[in-house]
C-alpha positions in Angstrom: 20.5 30.5 -13.1 17.9 32.8 -14.1 14.4 31.5 -15.8 15.1 33.1 -19.3 17.7 30.1 -19.6 14.5 28.1 -19.9 13.5 29.0 -23.4 13.3 26.6 -26.0 16.0 27.8 -28.7 14.2 30.9 -28.7 11.2 29.4 -30.0 7.5 29.8 -28.3 6.4 27.0 -26.1 3.7 24.4 -26.9 1.3 25.1 -24.0 0.2 21.4 -24.0 3.6 20.2 -24.0 4.9 22.8 -21.3 2.0 21.8 -19.1 3.8 18.4 -18.6 7.4 19.1 -18.5 7.6 17.9 -14.7 7.1 14.4 -15.7 10.5 14.4 -17.0 11.6 15.3 -13.7 9.7 12.5 -12.2 10.7 10.1 -15.1 14.2 11.0 -14.2 14.2 10.3 -10.4 12.1 7.0 -10.9 15.3 5.6 -13.4 17.6 6.9 -10.6 15.4 5.5 -8.0 14.8 1.9 -9.8 18.5 1.3 -9.4 18.6 1.4 -5.8 14.9 -0.5 -5.4 16.4 -2.9 -2.9 17.7 -0.6 -0.1 14.6 1.6 -0.9 12.3 -0.9 0.1 14.2 -1.6 3.2 14.2 2.0 4.3 10.8 3.0 3.8 8.8 0.0 4.2 10.5 -2.0 6.9 9.9 0.6 9.7 5.9 1.0 9.2 5.8 -2.9 8.9 7.3 -3.7 11.9 5.6 -1.3 13.8 2.4 -3.1 12.6 3.5 -6.7 13.0 4.9 -5.8 16.2 2.5 -3.6 18.1 -0.6 -5.0 16.2 0.0 -8.5 17.3 1.9 -8.0 20.7 0.5 -5.2 22.4 -2.9 -5.7 20.5 -3.3 -9.0 22.2 -3.3 -7.0 25.5 -5.9 -4.7 24.4 -9.7 -4.7 24.4 -11.3 -3.3 20.7 -11.3 0.2 19.7 -14.7 1.6 18.6 -15.6 -1.8 17.7 -12.2 -2.2 15.9 -9.3 -4.7 17.0 -6.0 -3.0 17.8 -4.4 -4.6 14.6 -7.3 -3.1 12.4 -7.1 0.2 14.4 -3.2 0.4 14.1 -3.0 -1.0 10.6 -5.2 1.8 9.2 -3.3 4.5 11.1 0.4 2.8 9.7 -1.0 3.3 6.2 -0.8 7.3 6.6 2.3 7.0 8.7 4.0 5.1 5.8 3.1 7.7 3.5 3.7 10.3 5.4 7.8 8.7 6.7 8.7 7.7 2.8 7.3 11.4 1.2 9.1 13.1 3.7 12.3 11.3 3.5 12.3 11.8 -0.4 11.3 15.4 -0.7 14.1 16.2 2.1 17.1 13.9 1.9 16.9 12.7 -1.6 15.6 16.2 -2.9 18.5 18.1 -0.7 21.0 15.9 -2.5 20.2 16.8 -6.1 19.6 20.4 -4.9 22.8 21.0 -3.3 25.3 18.3 -3.1 24.8 17.0 -6.5 23.4 20.4 -8.0 21.3 18.2 -10.4 18.4 20.8 -10.2 20.6 23.1 -12.0 22.0 20.9 -14.5 18.2 20.1 -15.3 17.5 24.3 -15.3 19.9 24.0 -18.6 17.1 22.3 -20.4 13.9 24.0 -21.4 12.5 23.6 -18.0 11.5 26.0 -15.3 12.0 25.9 -11.8 8.4 25.0 -11.3 8.6 22.1 -13.6 11.6 20.7 -11.5 9.5 21.8 -7.9 6.4 20.3 -9.2 8.4 17.0 -10.6 10.2 16.5 -7.5 6.8 17.1 -5.6 4.7 14.6 -7.5 7.7 11.7 -7.2 7.9 12.2 -3.5 4.1 11.5 -3.4 4.3 8.5 -5.6 7.0 7.0 -3.3 4.5 7.7 -0.4 1.7 6.1 -2.2 3.9 3.0 -3.3 4.6 2.7 0.4 1.2 2.8 1.6 0.1 0.6 -1.2 2.5 -2.5 -0.1 1.1 -1.6 3.7 -2.4 -2.2 2.4 -1.4 -5.4 0.7 0.0 -6.7 3.8 -3.3 -5.7 5.8 -5.3 -7.4 3.0 -3.3 -10.7 3.5 -3.7 -10.7 7.5 -7.2 -10.2 6.8 -7.8 -6.7 8.1 -9.4 -5.2 4.7 -13.2 -5.0 5.0 -13.7 -4.9 1.1 -12.5 -3.8 -2.7 -13.9 -0.6 -1.4 -10.8 -0.2 0.6 -8.9 1.0 -3.0 -10.8 4.2 -2.7 -7.7 5.0 0.1 -5.2 5.2 -2.8 -5.9 8.5 -4.3 -6.3 9.6 -0.3 -2.7 8.7 0.1 -1.6 10.5 -2.8 -3.2 13.6 -1.9 -1.7 12.9 1.5 1.8 12.2 0.0 1.4 15.9 -2.0 0.6 17.4 1.2 3.8 16.2 3.3 5.9 16.7 0.0 5.0 20.4 -0.2 6.1 20.7 3.5 9.1 18.6 3.0 10.2 20.7 0.0 9.6 23.8 2.0 12.3 22.9 4.7 14.7 21.6 2.1 14.8 24.9 0.3 15.4 26.7 3.5 18.0 24.1 4.8 21.8 24.6 4.6 23.0 21.1 5.7 21.3 17.9 6.2 21.0 18.4 10.3 17.7 20.7 10.0 15.8 17.4 9.1 16.7 16.0 12.5 14.8 18.9 13.5 11.8 18.5 11.2 11.6 14.7 12.0 11.9 15.3 15.9 9.7 18.6 16.6 7.0 18.3 13.8 6.8 14.3 12.4 7.1 12.4 15.6 4.8 14.4 17.7 2.4 15.0 15.0 2.3 10.9 14.6 1.4 10.8 18.5 -1.4 13.1 18.4 -2.9 12.3 15.2 -4.5 8.8 16.1 -2.1 6.4 14.8 -0.9 4.6 17.5 -4.3 5.1 20.2 -7.3 7.5 19.4 -6.6 11.0 20.0 -9.7 11.3 22.2 -7.4 10.3 25.1 -5.7 13.5 24.5 -6.3 17.0 26.5 -8.9 19.2 24.7 -6.4 21.5 23.7 -4.2 18.9 22.0 -7.0 17.5 20.3 -8.2 20.9 19.0 -4.4 21.5 17.7 -4.4 17.9 16.0 -7.5 19.1 14.0 -4.8 21.4 12.2 -2.7 18.7 11.2 -3.0 16.9 8.1 -2.2 13.0 9.4 -5.0 13.7 11.6 -7.4 13.8 8.8 -6.2 11.3 6.2 -5.8 8.8 9.3 -9.8 9.1 9.8 -10.4 8.7 6.0 -8.3 5.6 6.3 -10.3 4.1 9.2 -13.4 4.6 7.5 -12.1 3.4 4.0 -10.1 0.3 5.0 -11.6 -1.3 8.3 -15.1 0.3 7.8 -15.3 2.8 11.2 -17.7 5.4 10.9 -16.7 8.2 8.6 -18.0 11.2 8.9 -16.9 14.8 7.5 -15.4 13.5 4.1 -15.5 17.0 2.5 -13.3 18.6 5.6 -10.9 15.8 5.5 -10.2 15.9 2.0 -9.9 19.9 1.9 -7.6 20.0 4.5 -5.2 17.8 2.6 -5.8 19.6 -0.6 -4.8 23.1 1.1 -1.8 21.6 2.8 -0.5 20.3 -0.6 -1.8 23.4 -2.6 0.2 25.8 -0.2 2.9 23.5 0.3 4.3 23.3 -3.3 3.5 26.8 -3.9 5.7 28.1 -1.2 8.2 25.6 -1.8 8.3 26.6 -5.7 8.8 30.2 -4.6 11.6 29.6 -2.0 13.7 27.0 -4.3 13.2 29.8 -7.2 14.7 32.4 -4.9 17.7 30.1 -3.7 18.5 28.9 -7.4 18.3 32.5 -9.0 20.1 34.6 -6.7 
């Protein structure tokens, strides 16, 4: 498979049309996901919502306020980001790998006037949109529980999309390198879980040793969580440009590296 197979019957491509070809991949994945909506809702929403309700009400009843926030508010704003990370990662790992290796869907798509970049960007965007869907559902639950300060909380939605793009890029890199599904266990156990514990989702990261706090500042989940607490539950919010900038860097670098690795894998 080569990029040369992607020419449109020898005719020059129209720049405006080729720029948005990745949307066909997004639409294709959406049509498949729509048929599996029931299991998808359980798989990607149940976990963060159970954590939110179980820990928020159970453990929260035993804890004092944290920086002026109830524990339920503190946890809910963190679970927003956790839900996006979790849903995006599953899509860009397990589902994407299935399309890459098991079903060989990507190779089939490349027989159409599509490039590897179109496929990767389409997968990247779709995974992020699934993460945004999970985050929006958790935000709705928080609103029902009275945890949302005002309509200004809706500003968190573009942040959640950006967070999804950041984790989709990272996960697609892992997918490009994976030979089997087994590699994803290491990804979740050695990267996702430790990051969740040090990024302020369940408890303030200020409780951790200084060296761990410094490391946490390099992680995208830390910055997304800070933005979430400020926008959704009214916690003090500083360094907005830094938080957004870190997420943008992860998203951009991730998708570029993933595209190069997947191009090499599909064209060799």
